[in-house]
N, C-alpha and C positions, 0 to 999 in steps of 0.2 A: 505625586503623580507617577503612574507607572510608565515605564519606557516601552518602546515598541518591542524590544526583545523579550521583555517580561510578559507582555500580552501574548506574544507568539508562543512562548513557552507554556503559559497557562492554557492556551488553545490546544496545544499538542498533548498536554497532560490530560485535559478533559476529554479529548477524543480517544486517548488511550483507555481511560476509565470507561467510556461508553463501549468501546470495543471489548474490554474485559467483561463488562456486564452482559453484553450480547452473547459472548462465548459461554458464559455460565448459564444462560437460559436453556441451552441444550436443544434449541429449535433449529437444527440444521436444515438447510434447504436453499433454493436459489435466492430468495430474498436476503437471507443472512449472508450468503456468499457475495452477492452484489454490494451489500453494505460494507463488508470487509474489504472488498476490492476498491471501493470508493475511498475508504479510510486509508488504505495503503497508498493509493495514488495521491490523495490530497496531502497527507502528512509528509510523504516523501518530497513532494514538490515544495512544500513550505520549508522543509529542512534545506533542500538544495538552494532555494532562492534566498532565504533569510540568514541561515546559519553558515552555509558554505559560501554565501555571497556570490552565487553564480548568475544572478539576474543580469549583472552588467559585466560579467567576465567573458572570456572567449566563447563565441557561439558554438563552436565545435565541442568544447568540453561540456557545456550545458546541455547541448543536444545529446551527447553520449550518455550523460547521466539520466536525462529524461527518457531516452530510449531504453536504458536498462530498467527503469521503473515500469515502463510500459510493457516490456517483456515479462517482468515479474508478475504484473497484474494479469497478463494473458496466461501465464503458466498456472496461476491460481485458478482461473476460470476453467482451463483445460483439465487440470487435475481433479477438480470437483465434478465437472460434467462428464468427462470421459476417462476417469481414472481407472475404472475396472477394465475397460477395453484396452487401455495402454498397458495395464498390468498383464493382461493376457497375451498381448503382442510381444512383450519383453520377457516373459517367463519361459524358462527352459524346462520342459517336462521330461 
């Protein structure tokens, strides 16, 4: 019988393989970006809750970690959607 940690690990590995397969398709666009963002958020939350055992830890620490993941997800969305505009704003000519 597989333990909970093993099932969680298999889930994370399978989601990583799905993400790798999606990246290899070369079909960049908003749908792929949103799938990647979902995978980042979901996998990070699973790691924080199950492997770092933050589900029952200090709320502030867990909140800080989840906030970091949320900001990371937001930065991925912003960099895909408005990356060229940000590059123009931050480039010195």
